[in-house]
A tleap script that builds the chain and sets N, CA, C and O, in Angstrom:
source leaprc.protein.ff14SB
mol = sequence {
  NMET ILE ALA ARG ALA MET SER LEU THR GLY
  LEU LYS ALA ALA GLN THR ASP GLY ALA ASP
  ALA SER VAL ALA PHE THR ASP ALA GLU GLU
  VAL SER GLY TYR ALA ARG SER GLY VAL ALA
  ALA ALA ILE ARG ALA GLY VAL VAL THR GLY
  LYS SER GLY GLY ARG LEU GLU PRO LYS ALA
  PHE VAL THR ARG ALA GLU VAL ALA ALA ILE
  VAL LYS ARG LEU LEU GLU LYS SER ASN LEU
  CILE
}
set mol.1.N position { -75.528 187.507 0.550 }
set mol.1.CA position { -76.737 187.027 -0.089 }
set mol.1.C position { -77.329 185.859 0.701 }
set mol.1.O position { -78.548 185.732 0.810 }
set mol.2.N position { -76.470 185.016 1.245 }
set mol.2.CA position { -76.960 183.870 2.016 }
set mol.2.C position { -77.642 184.333 3.298 }
set mol.2.O position { -78.660 183.766 3.694 }
set mol.3.N position { -77.096 185.351 3.949 }
set mol.3.CA position { -77.728 185.874 5.167 }
set mol.3.C position { -79.121 186.418 4.846 }
set mol.3.O position { -80.049 186.247 5.636 }
set mol.4.N position { -79.268 187.059 3.711 }
set mol.4.CA position { -80.600 187.549 3.310 }
set mol.4.C position { -81.531 186.393 3.011 }
set mol.4.O position { -82.711 186.437 3.360 }
set mol.5.N position { -81.012 185.354 2.365 }
set mol.5.CA position { -81.827 184.167 2.083 }
set mol.5.C position { -82.243 183.492 3.387 }
set mol.5.O position { -83.352 182.968 3.492 }
set mol.6.N position { -81.356 183.504 4.375 }
set mol.6.CA position { -81.705 182.940 5.681 }
set mol.6.C position { -82.908 183.653 6.271 }
set mol.6.O position { -83.784 183.014 6.853 }
set mol.7.N position { -82.961 184.969 6.128 }
set mol.7.CA position { -84.102 185.709 6.685 }
set mol.7.C position { -85.384 185.391 5.920 }
set mol.7.O position { -86.468 185.374 6.504 }
set mol.8.N position { -85.265 185.139 4.617 }
set mol.8.CA position { -86.450 184.781 3.825 }
set mol.8.C position { -86.993 183.410 4.200 }
set mol.8.O position { -88.204 183.188 4.180 }
set mol.9.N position { -86.095 182.492 4.542 }
set mol.9.CA position { -86.538 181.145 4.903 }
set mol.9.C position { -86.888 181.028 6.377 }
set mol.9.O position { -87.423 180.009 6.812 }
set mol.10.N position { -86.588 182.071 7.148 }
set mol.10.CA position { -86.878 182.045 8.574 }
set mol.10.C position { -85.790 181.384 9.400 }
set mol.10.O position { -85.985 181.157 10.594 }
set mol.11.N position { -84.650 181.068 8.800 }
set mol.11.CA position { -83.557 180.436 9.529 }
set mol.11.C position { -82.849 181.470 10.384 }
set mol.11.O position { -82.405 182.503 9.883 }
set mol.12.N position { -82.747 181.196 11.647 }
set mol.12.CA position { -82.073 182.096 12.580 }
set mol.12.C position { -80.689 181.541 12.895 }
set mol.12.O position { -80.503 180.331 13.020 }
set mol.13.N position { -79.738 182.433 13.018 }
set mol.13.CA position { -78.398 182.030 13.430 }
set mol.13.C position { -78.422 181.706 14.911 }
set mol.13.O position { -79.165 182.324 15.674 }
set mol.14.N position { -77.625 180.754 15.315 }
set mol.14.CA position { -77.516 180.406 16.730 }
set mol.14.C position { -77.040 181.620 17.503 }
set mol.14.O position { -76.172 182.361 17.041 }
set mol.15.N position { -77.595 181.817 18.651 }
set mol.15.CA position { -77.200 182.947 19.485 }
set mol.15.C position { -75.871 182.639 20.157 }
set mol.15.O position { -75.642 181.526 20.630 }
set mol.16.N position { -75.012 183.625 20.193 }
set mol.16.CA position { -73.727 183.477 20.873 }
set mol.16.C position { -73.602 184.597 21.887 }
set mol.16.O position { -74.517 185.405 22.052 }
set mol.17.N position { -72.500 184.639 22.542 }
set mol.17.CA position { -72.271 185.682 23.542 }
set mol.17.C position { -71.862 187.001 22.910 }
set mol.17.O position { -71.327 187.876 23.591 }
set mol.18.N position { -72.109 187.153 21.615 }
set mol.18.CA position { -71.757 188.374 20.916 }
set mol.18.C position { -70.450 188.262 20.161 }
set mol.18.O position { -70.085 189.171 19.415 }
set mol.19.N position { -69.741 187.165 20.343 }
set mol.19.CA position { -68.470 186.967 19.641 }
set mol.19.C position { -68.734 186.724 18.164 }
set mol.19.O position { -69.738 186.121 17.787 }
set mol.20.N position { -67.836 187.194 17.354 }
set mol.20.CA position { -67.940 187.021 15.906 }
set mol.20.C position { -67.551 185.586 15.565 }
set mol.20.O position { -66.435 185.158 15.858 }
set mol.21.N position { -68.471 184.839 14.944 }
set mol.21.CA position { -68.233 183.435 14.626 }
set mol.21.C position { -67.102 183.245 13.628 }
set mol.21.O position { -66.490 182.179 13.583 }
set mol.22.N position { -66.820 184.259 12.833 }
set mol.22.CA position { -65.795 184.098 11.804 }
set mol.22.C position { -64.379 184.121 12.364 }
set mol.22.O position { -63.438 183.778 11.649 }
set mol.23.N position { -64.199 184.515 13.625 }
set mol.23.CA position { -62.850 184.597 14.180 }
set mol.23.C position { -62.182 183.236 14.279 }
set mol.23.O position { -60.965 183.161 14.444 }
set mol.24.N position { -62.942 182.171 14.184 }
set mol.24.CA position { -62.363 180.833 14.211 }
set mol.24.C position { -61.571 180.544 12.936 }
set mol.24.O position { -60.840 179.554 12.881 }
set mol.25.N position { -61.699 181.368 11.936 }
set mol.25.CA position { -61.010 181.170 10.666 }
set mol.25.C position { -59.763 182.043 10.609 }
set mol.25.O position { -59.769 183.191 11.053 }
set mol.26.N position { -58.698 181.479 10.053 }
set mol.26.CA position { -57.407 182.173 10.055 }
set mol.26.C position { -57.390 183.433 9.208 }
set mol.26.O position { -56.560 184.315 9.426 }
set mol.27.N position { -58.295 183.527 8.245 }
set mol.27.CA position { -58.312 184.700 7.363 }
set mol.27.C position { -59.560 185.561 7.567 }
set mol.27.O position { -59.989 186.260 6.649 }
set mol.28.N position { -60.134 185.513 8.748 }
set mol.28.CA position { -61.369 186.247 9.048 }
set mol.28.C position { -61.220 187.746 8.836 }
set mol.28.O position { -62.193 188.416 8.488 }
set mol.29.N position { -60.033 188.280 9.036 }
set mol.29.CA position { -59.827 189.722 8.868 }
set mol.29.C position { -59.971 190.166 7.420 }
set mol.29.O position { -60.085 191.363 7.155 }
set mol.30.N position { -59.969 189.228 6.479 }
set mol.30.CA position { -60.123 189.565 5.066 }
set mol.30.C position { -61.579 189.773 4.660 }
set mol.30.O position { -61.842 190.245 3.554 }
set mol.31.N position { -62.524 189.434 5.521 }
set mol.31.CA position { -63.943 189.643 5.219 }
set mol.31.C position { -64.204 191.143 5.235 }
set mol.31.O position { -63.842 191.829 6.191 }
set mol.32.N position { -64.829 191.652 4.182 }
set mol.32.CA position { -65.133 193.076 4.095 }
set mol.32.C position { -66.060 193.492 5.231 }
set mol.32.O position { -66.899 192.711 5.680 }
set mol.33.N position { -65.900 194.720 5.687 }
set mol.33.CA position { -66.678 195.226 6.805 }
set mol.33.C position { -68.173 195.105 6.621 }
set mol.33.O position { -68.888 194.739 7.554 }
set mol.34.N position { -68.659 195.413 5.410 }
set mol.34.CA position { -70.104 195.363 5.164 }
set mol.34.C position { -70.658 193.946 5.249 }
set mol.34.O position { -71.855 193.762 5.470 }
set mol.35.N position { -69.794 192.937 5.075 }
set mol.35.CA position { -70.255 191.553 5.022 }
set mol.35.C position { -70.059 190.793 6.324 }
set mol.35.O position { -70.528 189.662 6.450 }
set mol.36.N position { -69.384 191.384 7.285 }
set mol.36.CA position { -69.025 190.655 8.516 }
set mol.36.C position { -70.222 190.081 9.259 }
set mol.36.O position { -70.187 188.919 9.665 }
set mol.37.N position { -71.264 190.852 9.446 }
set mol.37.CA position { -72.414 190.343 10.211 }
set mol.37.C position { -73.120 189.220 9.461 }
set mol.37.O position { -73.542 188.239 10.074 }
set mol.38.N position { -73.254 189.350 8.148 }
set mol.38.CA position { -73.890 188.301 7.359 }
set mol.38.C position { -73.076 187.024 7.332 }
set mol.38.O position { -73.631 185.929 7.427 }
set mol.39.N position { -71.769 187.155 7.204 }
set mol.39.CA position { -70.881 185.990 7.208 }
set mol.39.C position { -70.949 185.305 8.569 }
set mol.39.O position { -71.048 184.080 8.646 }
set mol.40.N position { -70.896 186.085 9.632 }
set mol.40.CA position { -70.962 185.513 10.980 }
set mol.40.C position { -72.284 184.782 11.203 }
set mol.40.O position { -72.301 183.704 11.797 }
set mol.41.N position { -73.381 185.354 10.738 }
set mol.41.CA position { -74.696 184.708 10.893 }
set mol.41.C position { -74.753 183.397 10.128 }
set mol.41.O position { -75.276 182.406 10.639 }
set mol.42.N position { -74.220 183.376 8.908 }
set mol.42.CA position { -74.229 182.162 8.093 }
set mol.42.C position { -73.352 181.080 8.720 }
set mol.42.O position { -73.677 179.896 8.635 }
set mol.43.N position { -72.253 181.473 9.345 }
set mol.43.CA position { -71.383 180.513 10.022 }
set mol.43.C position { -72.084 179.957 11.252 }
set mol.43.O position { -72.095 178.745 11.466 }
set mol.44.N position { -72.676 180.844 12.072 }
set mol.44.CA position { -73.375 180.392 13.287 }
set mol.44.C position { -74.522 179.452 12.955 }
set mol.44.O position { -74.799 178.519 13.708 }
set mol.45.N position { -75.191 179.692 11.830 }
set mol.45.CA position { -76.317 178.844 11.422 }
set mol.45.C position { -75.849 177.518 10.836 }
set mol.45.O position { -76.650 176.601 10.655 }
set mol.46.N position { -74.551 177.413 10.539 }
set mol.46.CA position { -74.023 176.179 9.958 }
set mol.46.C position { -74.192 176.090 8.462 }
set mol.46.O position { -73.998 175.025 7.876 }
set mol.47.N position { -74.551 177.199 7.833 }
set mol.47.CA position { -74.744 177.215 6.384 }
set mol.47.C position { -73.407 177.370 5.665 }
set mol.47.O position { -73.183 176.752 4.624 }
set mol.48.N position { -72.530 178.184 6.213 }
set mol.48.CA position { -71.186 178.369 5.675 }
set mol.48.C position { -70.214 177.695 6.627 }
set mol.48.O position { -70.218 177.961 7.829 }
set mol.49.N position { -69.375 176.816 6.075 }
set mol.49.CA position { -68.450 176.055 6.914 }
set mol.49.C position { -66.993 176.365 6.630 }
set mol.49.O position { -66.115 175.871 7.337 }
set mol.50.N position { -66.714 177.161 5.626 }
set mol.50.CA position { -65.336 177.488 5.301 }
set mol.50.C position { -64.687 176.426 4.445 }
set mol.50.O position { -65.321 175.459 4.023 }
set mol.51.N position { -63.411 176.632 4.202 }
set mol.51.CA position { -62.648 175.714 3.356 }
set mol.51.C position { -61.608 175.005 4.198 }
set mol.51.O position { -61.490 175.259 5.396 }
set mol.52.N position { -60.861 174.124 3.577 }
set mol.52.CA position { -59.847 173.372 4.308 }
set mol.52.C position { -58.794 174.304 4.879 }
set mol.52.O position { -58.579 175.405 4.372 }
set mol.53.N position { -58.156 173.859 5.918 }
set mol.53.CA position { -57.122 174.661 6.555 }
set mol.53.C position { -57.662 175.767 7.429 }
set mol.53.O position { -56.921 176.681 7.793 }
set mol.54.N position { -58.954 175.709 7.782 }
set mol.54.CA position { -59.530 176.725 8.655 }
set mol.54.C position { -59.612 178.099 8.017 }
set mol.54.O position { -59.426 179.116 8.685 }
set mol.55.N position { -59.892 178.126 6.724 }
set mol.55.CA position { -59.932 179.392 5.991 }
set mol.55.C position { -61.329 179.622 5.407 }
set mol.55.O position { -62.058 178.679 5.099 }
set mol.56.N position { -61.675 180.899 5.266 }
set mol.56.CA position { -62.905 181.299 4.576 }
set mol.56.C position { -62.625 181.650 3.117 }
set mol.56.O position { -63.452 181.398 2.241 }
set mol.57.N position { -61.471 182.224 2.868 }
set mol.57.CA position { -61.080 182.719 1.548 }
set mol.57.C position { -62.154 183.641 0.962 }
set mol.57.O position { -62.685 183.368 -0.114 }
set mol.58.N position { -62.476 184.734 1.668 }
set mol.58.CA position { -63.569 185.609 1.245 }
set mol.58.C position { -63.314 186.371 -0.055 }
set mol.58.O position { -64.258 186.869 -0.669 }
set mol.59.N position { -62.089 186.469 -0.473 }
set mol.59.CA position { -61.782 187.198 -1.708 }
set mol.59.C position { -61.679 186.267 -2.915 }
set mol.59.O position { -61.516 186.738 -4.040 }
set mol.60.N position { -61.771 184.951 -2.699 }
set mol.60.CA position { -61.638 183.971 -3.777 }
set mol.60.C position { -62.971 183.797 -4.514 }
set mol.60.O position { -64.039 184.081 -3.973 }
set mol.61.N position { -62.882 183.331 -5.741 }
set mol.61.CA position { -64.087 182.984 -6.475 }
set mol.61.C position { -64.693 181.741 -5.850 }
set mol.61.O position { -63.977 180.881 -5.338 }
set mol.62.N position { -66.011 181.651 -5.894 }
set mol.62.CA position { -66.718 180.484 -5.371 }
set mol.62.C position { -67.160 179.627 -6.555 }
set mol.62.O position { -67.608 180.154 -7.573 }
set mol.63.N position { -67.034 178.312 -6.423 }
set mol.63.CA position { -67.416 177.415 -7.513 }
set mol.63.C position { -68.906 177.111 -7.452 }
set mol.63.O position { -69.560 177.348 -6.437 }
set mol.64.N position { -69.429 176.587 -8.541 }
set mol.64.CA position { -70.837 176.182 -8.552 }
set mol.64.C position { -71.096 175.093 -7.520 }
set mol.64.O position { -72.150 175.071 -6.884 }
set mol.65.N position { -70.136 174.194 -7.354 }
set mol.65.CA position { -70.287 173.115 -6.377 }
set mol.65.C position { -70.362 173.672 -4.958 }
set mol.65.O position { -71.150 173.187 -4.146 }
set mol.66.N position { -69.550 174.685 -4.653 }
set mol.66.CA position { -69.579 175.298 -3.326 }
set mol.66.C position { -70.909 176.004 -3.090 }
set mol.66.O position { -71.475 175.912 -2.001 }
set mol.67.N position { -71.408 176.706 -4.096 }
set mol.67.CA position { -72.710 177.377 -3.968 }
set mol.67.C position { -73.808 176.347 -3.767 }
set mol.67.O position { -74.697 176.536 -2.937 }
set mol.68.N position { -73.750 175.258 -4.524 }
set mol.68.CA position { -74.766 174.210 -4.393 }
set mol.68.C position { -74.763 173.637 -2.973 }
set mol.68.O position { -75.827 173.394 -2.403 }
set mol.69.N position { -73.587 173.422 -2.407 }
set mol.69.CA position { -73.490 172.884 -1.049 }
set mol.69.C position { -74.050 173.868 -0.028 }
set mol.69.O position { -74.741 173.464 0.907 }
set mol.70.N position { -73.759 175.149 -0.197 }
set mol.70.CA position { -74.265 176.171 0.720 }
set mol.70.C position { -75.788 176.269 0.629 }
set mol.70.O position { -76.468 176.327 1.653 }
set mol.71.N position { -76.318 176.289 -0.579 }
set mol.71.CA position { -77.772 176.376 -0.761 }
set mol.71.C position { -78.452 175.131 -0.200 }
set mol.71.O position { -79.513 175.227 0.417 }
set mol.72.N position { -77.847 173.967 -0.411 }
set mol.72.CA position { -78.417 172.729 0.130 }
set mol.72.C position { -78.476 172.782 1.655 }
set mol.72.O position { -79.494 172.431 2.252 }
set mol.73.N position { -77.381 173.223 2.288 }
set mol.73.CA position { -77.386 173.337 3.751 }
set mol.73.C position { -78.432 174.345 4.214 }
set mol.73.O position { -79.108 174.121 5.219 }
set mol.74.N position { -78.572 175.460 3.486 }
set mol.74.CA position { -79.577 176.458 3.838 }
set mol.74.C position { -80.981 175.854 3.788 }
set mol.74.O position { -81.774 176.047 4.710 }
set mol.75.N position { -81.283 175.136 2.729 }
set mol.75.CA position { -82.609 174.537 2.587 }
set mol.75.C position { -82.853 173.450 3.642 }
set mol.75.O position { -83.950 173.351 4.192 }
set mol.76.N position { -81.828 172.639 3.920 }
set mol.76.CA position { -81.974 171.598 4.926 }
set mol.76.C position { -82.197 172.196 6.313 }
set mol.76.O position { -83.099 171.771 7.035 }
set mol.77.N position { -81.389 173.166 6.683 }
set mol.77.CA position { -81.499 173.760 8.015 }
set mol.77.C position { -82.766 174.591 8.174 }
set mol.77.O position { -83.204 174.861 9.292 }
set mol.78.N position { -83.355 174.999 7.040 }
set mol.78.CA position { -84.617 175.737 7.065 }
set mol.78.C position { -85.811 174.791 6.973 }
set mol.78.O position { -86.959 175.235 6.929 }
set mol.79.N position { -85.537 173.484 6.946 }
set mol.79.CA position { -86.575 172.455 6.825 }
set mol.79.C position { -87.420 172.617 5.575 }
set mol.79.O position { -88.631 172.401 5.598 }
set mol.80.N position { -86.765 173.001 4.477 }
set mol.80.CA position { -87.471 173.154 3.206 }
set mol.80.C position { -87.240 171.972 2.269 }
set mol.80.O position { -87.908 171.846 1.243 }
set mol.81.N position { -86.298 171.115 2.625 }
set mol.81.CA position { -86.111 169.851 1.889 }
set mol.81.C position { -85.829 168.750 2.885 }
set mol.81.O position { -85.639 167.599 2.495 }
savepdb mol mol.pdb
quit
């Protein structure tokens, strides 16, 4: 959903050499196949930063505070606030 919101705000992910940005996280293999490109784009854009211990925890529930932080970063990086 965040990757789609990035496209609505015009935020582009930083270009890389094609490497998947999520590989820096120890649990990157747990990201579902359909979500890999969106997760990688959100990480490259700096909107998603992961959790402590170098983990994404893609199967865990997300808290309201975590969503608020992600949305805030999205709006800031899109120059909307």
